[in-house]
C-alpha positions in Angstrom: -85.2 5.0 94.0 -88.1 3.0 95.4 -88.9 3.9 99.1 -89.4 0.2 99.9 -85.9 -0.7 98.7 -83.5 -0.8 101.6 -81.0 2.0 101.5 -77.3 0.9 101.4 -75.1 1.7 104.3 -71.7 3.2 103.8 -69.9 0.2 105.1 -71.6 -1.9 102.4 -70.5 0.6 99.7 -66.9 0.9 101.0 -66.5 -2.8 101.2 -67.9 -3.5 97.8 -65.5 -5.4 95.5 -65.6 -5.7 91.8 -65.5 -9.3 90.8 -63.4 -10.2 87.8 -65.7 -10.7 84.8 -64.8 -14.1 83.2 -65.3 -12.8 79.7 -63.0 -9.9 80.1 -59.8 -11.5 78.9 -61.5 -12.7 75.7 -62.9 -9.2 75.1 -59.4 -7.8 75.6 -57.8 -10.3 73.2 -60.4 -9.4 70.5 -59.9 -5.7 71.1 -63.6 -5.1 71.9 -63.5 -1.8 73.8 -67.3 -1.6 74.1 -67.6 -5.0 75.6 -64.8 -4.3 78.1 -66.6 -1.1 79.2 -69.9 -3.0 79.5 -68.3 -5.8 81.6 -66.7 -3.3 83.9 -69.8 -1.2 84.3 -72.0 -4.2 84.9 -69.7 -5.4 87.7 -69.4 -1.9 89.3 -73.0 -1.2 90.1 -73.0 0.0 93.7 -75.8 -1.2 96.0 -77.5 2.2 95.5 -77.7 1.8 91.8 -74.9 4.3 90.9 -71.5 3.6 89.7 -69.1 2.3 92.4 -66.0 4.2 91.2 -62.5 2.7 91.0 -62.6 -0.5 92.9 -60.0 -3.2 93.7 -60.6 -6.7 94.8 -58.1 -7.7 97.5 -58.3 -11.4 97.0 -55.0 -12.7 95.6 -56.6 -14.7 92.7 -58.6 -11.6 91.6 -55.6 -9.3 91.9 -53.7 -11.7 89.6 -56.5 -11.6 87.1 -56.8 -7.8 87.0 -53.0 -7.6 86.6 -53.1 -10.1 83.7 -55.9 -8.2 82.0 -54.0 -4.9 82.1 -50.8 -6.5 80.9 -52.6 -8.3 78.1 -54.2 -5.1 76.9 -50.8 -3.4 76.9 -49.0 -6.3 75.2 -51.6 -6.5 72.4 -51.4 -2.7 71.9 -55.0 -2.0 72.9 -54.3 1.5 74.4 -57.9 2.5 74.8 -58.7 -0.7 76.7 -55.7 -0.2 79.0 -56.9 3.3 79.6 -60.4 2.1 80.6 -58.9 -0.5 82.9 -56.6 2.1 84.5 -59.5 4.5 85.0 -61.9 1.9 86.5 -59.7 -0.4 88.5 -57.4 0.6 91.4 -54.1 -1.1 90.7 -51.3 -1.0 93.3 -47.8 0.3 92.7 -46.4 -3.2 91.9 -49.1 -3.8 89.3 -48.5 -0.5 87.6 -44.8 -1.1 87.8 -45.2 -4.4 86.0 -47.5 -2.8 83.4 -44.7 -0.2 82.8 -42.3 -3.1 82.2 -44.7 -4.6 79.7 -45.1 -1.3 77.9 -41.3 -0.8 77.7 -40.9 -4.4 76.6 -43.4 -3.9 73.7 -41.9 -0.4 72.8 -45.0 1.7 73.5 -43.9 5.2 74.4 -47.4 6.6 74.7 -48.4 3.9 77.2 -45.2 4.4 79.1 -46.1 8.1 79.3 -49.6 7.3 80.6 -48.3 4.8 83.2 -45.6 7.3 84.4 -48.4 9.9 84.8 -50.4 7.4 86.8 -47.4 6.7 89.1 -46.8 10.5 89.5 -50.5 11.0 90.6 -50.1 8.1 93.1 -47.1 9.9 94.7 -49.4 12.5 96.2 -51.7 9.9 97.7 -51.1 7.6 100.6 -48.2 5.3 99.4 -48.5 1.6 99.9 -45.0 1.3 101.3 -45.1 -2.5 101.2 -45.9 -2.4 97.5 -43.3 0.3 96.9 -40.5 -1.5 98.6 -41.3 -4.9 97.0 -41.8 -3.6 93.5 -38.1 -3.7 92.4 -37.1 -7.0 94.2 -40.3 -8.9 93.9 -40.5 -12.5 93.0 -44.0 -12.9 94.3 -45.6 -11.5 91.1 -46.7 -14.8 89.8 -46.0 -15.5 86.1 -44.1 -12.3 85.6 -41.7 -12.6 82.7 -39.4 -10.1 84.2 -36.6 -11.0 86.6 -36.7 -9.5 90.1 -34.8 -6.3 90.2 -35.3 -5.3 86.6 -36.3 -1.6 86.2 -38.1 0.0 83.3 -35.0 2.1 82.5 -32.6 -0.9 82.5 -35.1 -2.8 80.2 -35.3 0.2 77.8 -31.5 0.5 77.7 -31.1 -3.2 77.1 -33.5 -3.1 74.2 -32.0 0.1 72.7 -35.3 2.0 73.2 -33.8 5.5 73.4 -37.1 7.5 73.3 -38.5 5.5 76.2 -35.2 5.6 78.1 -35.2 9.4 77.7 -38.8 9.6 78.9 -38.0 7.6 81.9 -34.9 9.6 82.8 -36.9 12.8 82.4 -39.3 11.4 85.0 -36.4 10.8 87.4 -35.9 7.1 86.9 -32.4 5.9 87.4 
């Protein structure tokens, strides 16, 4: 690093937000994993030049865009792209819960398994109690095709997806 370049302060790094890349949805629709990775990496450069790690933009419009990107990747069956998004973007409980509903709705047991593992990892961390309590009775998730109160298990049972229903019950879903 150049000694004349101002060094970033920690507040600057902690408050860094990843802006939603406008071309991301198109790259997901076309299944272009490399472009998705490139768009995420170009948006994640921390002020010091290194990767910024999992970031989450707290602006409502941005949250909706990231949620739509994850749900689109799952709905189109682009598991690798969904994995990249999950690894690089910090989604809250409600967003992962909705992604789980999308994976159940599209009968993707492998994605359901990954999302359940993600939720299990989140249990050990500080829980966003607001997100947790709102997840099951939430009508604020704009554009969601799922009725408030629907759970992944009820959706799996309704669609006769026995493998997914068993996977959910094995993880303690009721």
